C-alpha positions in Angstrom: -49.2 33.3 -1.4 -46.5 34.7 1.0 -47.1 33.9 4.6 -45.5 36.4 6.8 -44.2 35.7 10.3 -42.9 38.3 12.9 -39.1 38.2 12.9 -36.3 40.2 14.2 -34.1 41.6 11.5 -31.1 39.3 11.0 -29.6 41.5 8.2 -26.1 41.8 9.2 -23.3 39.2 9.9 -22.8 40.9 13.3 -26.4 39.9 14.3 -26.5 36.5 12.7 -23.1 35.2 14.3 -24.7 35.5 17.7 -26.8 32.4 16.5 -24.9 30.2 13.9 -27.3 27.1 14.3 -30.3 29.4 13.4 -28.4 30.6 10.5 -27.4 27.2 9.1 -30.9 26.0 9.6 -32.2 28.8 7.6 -29.8 28.3 4.8 -30.4 24.6 4.6 -34.1 25.0 4.5 -33.8 27.8 1.9 -31.4 25.9 -0.5 -33.6 22.7 -0.2 -36.6 24.8 -1.4 -34.7 25.9 -4.4 -33.8 22.4 -5.2 -37.3 21.2 -4.8 -38.3 24.2 -7.3 -36.1 22.4 -9.9 -32.7 24.0 -9.4 -29.5 21.5 -10.0 -28.2 22.8 -6.9 -28.4 25.8 -4.4 -25.1 26.1 -2.5 -24.2 28.5 0.5 -20.8 29.9 -0.3 -18.7 32.7 1.1 -19.3 36.0 -0.6 -15.5 36.4 -0.9 -15.8 33.7 -3.5 -17.8 35.7 -5.8 -15.5 37.0 -8.4 -16.1 40.6 -9.7 -14.0 41.7 -12.8 -14.4 44.7 -15.1 -13.4 42.7 -18.1 -16.8 40.9 -17.8 -18.8 44.1 -18.8 -16.2 45.0 -21.1 -17.3 42.1 -23.2 -20.7 43.7 -23.3 -19.1 46.5 -25.4 -16.4 44.7 -27.4 -18.0 43.3 -29.4 -21.3 45.1 -28.5 -23.8 42.6 -27.3 -27.4 43.0 -28.8 -28.6 43.6 -25.4 -26.4 46.7 -24.6 -28.5 49.7 -24.0 -31.9 48.0 -25.0 -32.7 46.8 -21.2 -32.6 48.5 -18.0 -31.1 45.5 -16.3 -28.0 45.5 -18.6 -25.1 47.9 -19.2 -24.8 50.8 -19.2 -28.0 50.8 -16.9 -26.9 47.9 -14.5 -24.6 48.2 -11.6 -21.0 48.5 -12.6 -18.4 46.0 -11.7 -16.9 48.8 -9.3 -20.3 49.2 -7.7 -20.8 45.4 -7.5 -17.2 44.9 -5.8 -17.9 47.3 -3.0 -21.4 45.6 -2.6 -20.2 42.2 -2.5 -17.7 43.0 0.2 -20.3 44.0 2.5 -21.6 40.4 2.6 -20.4 37.3 4.4 -22.4 34.5 2.4 -24.3 34.1 -0.9 -26.3 31.2 -2.3 -25.1 30.1 -5.9 -27.7 28.1 -7.8 -28.1 26.7 -11.4 -30.7 25.4 -13.8 -30.1 23.6 -16.9 -31.9 22.0 -20.0 -30.8 19.5 -22.7 -29.6 21.1 -25.9 -31.6 20.1 -29.1 -29.3 18.3 -31.7 -30.1 20.6 -34.4 -29.0 23.6 -32.6 -25.8 22.1 -31.2 -25.0 21.0 -35.0 -25.7 24.4 -36.3 -23.4 26.3 -33.9 -20.6 23.8 -34.8 -20.6 25.1 -38.4 -17.5 27.0 -39.2 -19.8 29.2 -41.6 -22.0 30.2 -38.8 -20.7 33.3 -37.0 -22.8 34.8 -34.1 -23.8 37.8 -36.1 -25.7 35.1 -38.5 -26.5 32.6 -36.0 -29.1 34.6 -34.1 -31.3 34.9 -37.1 -31.3 31.2 -38.2 -34.5 29.5 -37.6 -33.2 26.7 -35.4 -31.7 29.4 -33.3 -34.8 31.5 -32.8 -36.7 28.1 -32.1 -33.9 27.3 -29.4 -34.4 30.7 -27.9 -38.2 30.3 -27.7 -38.5 26.7 -26.5 -35.4 26.1 -24.4 -33.4 29.5 -23.7 -36.3 31.8 -22.5 -38.4 29.0 -20.5 -35.1 28.2 -18.8 -34.4 31.7 -17.8 -38.1 32.2 -16.5 -37.3 29.0 -14.2 -34.1 30.4 -13.0 -35.9 33.7 -12.3 -38.5 32.1 -10.2 -35.9 30.4 -8.2 -33.8 33.4 -7.7 -36.9 35.4 -6.6 -38.0 32.6 -4.2 -34.7 32.5 -2.4 -34.4 36.1 -2.2 -38.0 36.4 -0.9 -37.7 33.5 1.6 -34.3 34.9 3.0 -35.9 38.5 3.5 -39.0 36.9 5.0 -36.7 35.1 7.6 -35.1 38.4 8.5 -32.2 38.6 6.0 -33.4 42.1 4.8 -30.4 42.7 2.5 -30.8 39.6 0.4 -30.6 40.4 -3.2 -30.7 38.2 -6.2 -28.9 38.2 -9.6 -30.2 36.3 -12.7 -28.5 35.3 -16.0 -28.1 36.6 -19.5 -30.5 39.6 -19.8 -34.0 40.3 -18.6 -37.0 38.6 -20.5 -39.8 40.2 -18.6 -40.7 42.6 -21.3 -39.0 40.5 -24.3 -41.1 39.9 -27.4 -40.1 36.8 -29.1 -41.5 37.8 -32.4 -39.4 40.8 -32.6 -36.4 39.0 -31.5 -34.3 41.9 -30.2 -36.9 44.2 -28.3 -36.3 44.0 -24.7 -37.7 46.9 -23.0 -38.3 50.6 -23.3 -35.2 52.3 -21.7 -36.8 55.7 -22.2 -39.4 54.9 -19.5 -39.5 53.5 -16.0 -39.2 49.6 -15.6 -42.5 47.9 -16.1 -41.5 45.3 -13.4 -39.9 47.0 -10.8 -40.3 44.3 -8.1 -39.3 41.4 -10.3 -36.8 42.6 -12.5 -33.1 41.6 -11.7 -29.8 42.2 -13.4 -27.8 39.2 -14.4 -24.5 38.3 -12.6 -22.7 39.0 -15.8 -24.4 42.4 -16.3 -23.2 43.5 -12.8 -19.8 42.4 -13.6 -19.6 39.1 -11.8 -17.4 36.5 -13.4 -19.5 33.4 -13.2 -16.9 30.8 -14.2 -14.4 32.0 -11.7 -17.1 32.1 -9.0 -17.7 28.6 -9.7 -13.9 27.7 -9.6 -13.7 29.6 -6.4 -16.5 27.6 -4.8 -15.0 24.3 -6.0 -17.5 23.7 -8.7 -17.3 23.5 -12.6 -19.2 25.0 -15.3 -18.7 24.2 -19.0 -18.7 26.9 -21.6 -20.8 24.8 -23.9 -22.0 21.2 -24.0 -24.2 19.1 -26.1 -25.5 17.6 -23.0 -26.5 20.5 -21.1 -27.4 24.2 -21.3 -27.0 25.9 -18.0 -27.7 29.3 -16.4 -26.7 30.4 -12.9 -28.1 32.8 -10.4 -26.8 34.2 -7.2 -28.3 35.6 -4.1 -26.3 37.7 -1.7 -27.7 37.0 1.6 -26.1 38.5 4.6 
């Protein structure tokens, strides 16, 4: 249950910079709660480190991602890179966070096969099992952490806090049908919980890590990671 306390709005840097110690304390506590929830880390970074690039969403269309046009949180419905760039420029700081899980050996061996292109991989039993047992549960863990950080920041007066998750939105996803995400002809069924991914909004996750002095492997048999971002103030 959320506990609300009376606070003065701290939604712009012009206001926040008048009390930097309070800001640092808030961010330390918020990031600490994210780690306590299971995040690998939750790090405050300058918003200028967030990399936005039109080529990210271009890769949603060339080749066509299976999520394209099938989810209200994905292109062409999600914010464009141009829109995201303008939004990010309004912020001074953001929180970058990450969750991870081990990769089952059977799935790792499968994706190493030269005869297993992506168009076939997604229909293999091992890939479907990986999605159900590893990928989707990990996404929900990230989603919970991002939402918690966004909500906590908002409740402390950072009213413009807004979060981004990873991959696509699984809130309406039906694993049995594998590629059914949501009804794009209707309004979102989870308007308060649904968030676009960093990628869907044109954010270059790998470059953002580099800019922030962090590293993120594209693929590893040791760890499967997903990242989230919360623009704070």
